[in-house]
N, C-alpha and C positions, 0 to 999 in steps of 0.2 A: 542719866538721858533725856529726852526732850518729852515733852508733853503731849499725847496723841488724844485728837480728839474728834470722833467720827460720828455716823449714826449707828457704823457696825460694834461702837465700841473696841475698836484695839487697842489694846493697850501698853504695846510696844513697840519700839524701832523694828523687832524683831523680823514680824510679816510683813512690815514696809522691803527690810533687805531681802527676804524671800522672794519678794514679786520681782525684786532688781536682779537677784540670782541667777531668776528661771527665766528672765526675759535677754532678748537679741538685742533687740531694737527699742530703744530708751533717747527718748528727748529731753534735755533741762534747758525750760526756758526759764530766765533768769532777769529780775530788775537789780533796782539801785541797793534792796538791802544784800544782795550779795557782795560789795563791796564797802559797805559803810565800816568793816572790821578796817580797809586798808585807807581808812581816813578820804575817804571819798563824801562829801555830803550829798544826802537826798534831798528829795525832792518836795513832798507834801509834807513831810512829818515836822516838827520844832525846828528852826533850826534850819528848815530845809530851803536849799536854792531858791523856792520860788515862794518862799515868804518872806525875800529880802529885797527890802528898794525896786530895783527899777528892776531885776533881773529876769522876770520873766517877757517883761519886753524884750529884754536883749538876748531873746531864745526865740526870734522871730527871726527871717532870712531880712526882712525890707528893713530892720536897722541898721544894717550895714551903709544904707544911704542915707538913713532920716537920722541916725545919732553916731557915724562909724567913731569918735573918740569913746563914748562908752561902749559901743557894741566891743570894739579891742581890748578895750578895758578890761570887758567882762570875761571875755575868751581868752585872756592873756594870763586872767587871774587863776581860772578854771586848770590852764595848762600848767600852772607851777604848782595847784595842787597835783596835777600829774603826774609832774616830775620827781614827787619824794612816794609816792605811793606806791607799794609793794604788793605780791600778790599774800592773797590771807589763808589761814587754813581752808576756807570752801574753796577756793580756787583750785587748792590744790588737791583737795579730796574729790573734786569733779576731775580731775588729772589723772588719779590713779582709778576712778572709776571706769575714765575711758579706756586707760591701758586695759582694765579687765573686761569691758564691753565695747570693745573696739567701733561697732556701729552708731555706738553714743553720737547725737548732735546736740552742740550746743548751741541755742540758740538767745542771744541776749540782747535787751534793751540799752544796756549799759555802751555808754563811748569811750572807757577809760582802756581798753586793750588789755586789761589784765588777765583775761582767761588765756588769750595767748602767750603772755609772760610766763604764767603757770606753767607750760608745755601743752596745754590745750591743741587740739585739732579740731579740723572740722567745725570750726568755728563762725557761724551764719551772726553777724552784728547787722540788726535792724536797722538800728537809726545811726551809721555808720561810724568811725572813730574820731579820737578829738587828736590825734596822733599824725593826720594828715591833714594838709589842706589842698582843695580845688579854684581853679581860677573861675571867678563868677559870668566869664565872656566867651572862652575856648574849652572849658572845662579840663585844661591842661592838671592833674596828679601832680601833687608835689608832697613831698615826704616829706618835710620839716616848713615850720610857719616860715612865709614872707608876704610881706606886704603887698607886694608887686608881682605880677606874673612876668616869669621871665621870656617867654613866650610873645606876650600880644601887650605887657605894662599894663591889664587892668587890675581891679583890685582881687584880691583872695579873698577865702574865708575858710571855716572849719570845714572838715569834709563829713558833717554831720547832718542827719536830718531836722529843720525846726519847724515851731510850726505853723501849721499851711501847704507842708510840704510832704508829698507821696513818698511811701518807700520806696528803696529800688524794688524795682518789679520782681528781678530774678532772683533777689536775697528773700523777699517774700515769698515766693512762690517754689522756692526750696525750702523754706521753713514749713512753710503749709503740707508739703508732701511727707519731711520728717515726722510733723504731727499725725497727719493720717496715716503713716505705716506705722508708728508708734506701740510698744506694746503696756509700756509704763510712761507717762508724764510726768516729770515732776517741774514744778513751778516754786521757785526759792525766790522770795526777796520781792516781790513783785504784788502791787495791789490788785491785780486783775480789772480794772476798769480802762487803761487806755489801748484803745482798738488801733487797727487790727491785730496788734500784740495778743491781747487778750484772747483773742478767737480763736487764738492758735490750740492753744489749754483746751476750748470749746469743740474743735475738730476733731481732736485728741480721742477725749471723752466720747463722743457721738461714734466715732469706730473702735469701739471696743477697749481705749486704754485704761490701764489704773492712772486715775486722778490724785495724784501725791502734794497738797499744798506745805510747803517748809516758810513761814511768815511769823516774826513778833507779833502782829496783831489779825485781826479777821481779815478776810481778803473778799470780793465779790465770789470767788469759784468755791469758797468753803461748803455751801449747800449743795456742789455738783461733786466734790472731793470723793474720793474713798479713801481717802486718809487725811487728817491735818497735823503736822508735827509743828506745835507751836517753841518756837524760841528763836536766836539768831543764826543765821544759815552757817557760819564760823566753828560752832558747835554740834548743832544738829549735824549737819555732813559728814563732817569727820568720822562721828559716832554710825552712823548710818554704813558707812561705804567699810570700815571698820568689822562690820556685820557680814556684809556684803563676802569679803574676803575671808572671812572662817567658812572652814570645809567642816 
């Protein structure tokens, strides 16, 4: 089982499983660590996307006009990564947990769509979805990659939130509502430093939710957490959900 570190000296996953079993309103806030085992590159760690070449620049919307060739090549490569990716046991465990707890809301910073592919419903994608595109002029939503909008013939771009852009207001509002009303907030595979996403965990905690952090490394949220489960999401989550299923 995963190692647990908290000021309360909780020694096993079973206590966290008890919290989940007793709760109805659960929010799972996930980041890149959730999808790492599916072959989706993370951002900040060694070998992460933001550590390679000019990839950070191509995560900014103005790169579409300043370097359209590089911008398209970067996002084409990311889509190629996604084409071969499949949900891993962490995604599947959240799907199982949601079947047990239908009010569970999955709020994700990931743009890979793997939670939905695993069968999760009520998924709030804070940063959009790389499987979709949209027109930069008329904002037409497109379900596949096209270089030109079929409606107005303007350029298209991935339907994701890039640096300097605001999160979709209705998605953020729904996420904040889920966090504030939650009894348990799972923070999975995210560093807890990117706002406003990181603020959702803080809102949950301030309203009385149990805050549980699941990560390979320390995070900015650890000091406020009720439990910190150290280990990969694809190992910790299945173990945790298995305990929730026990009667």
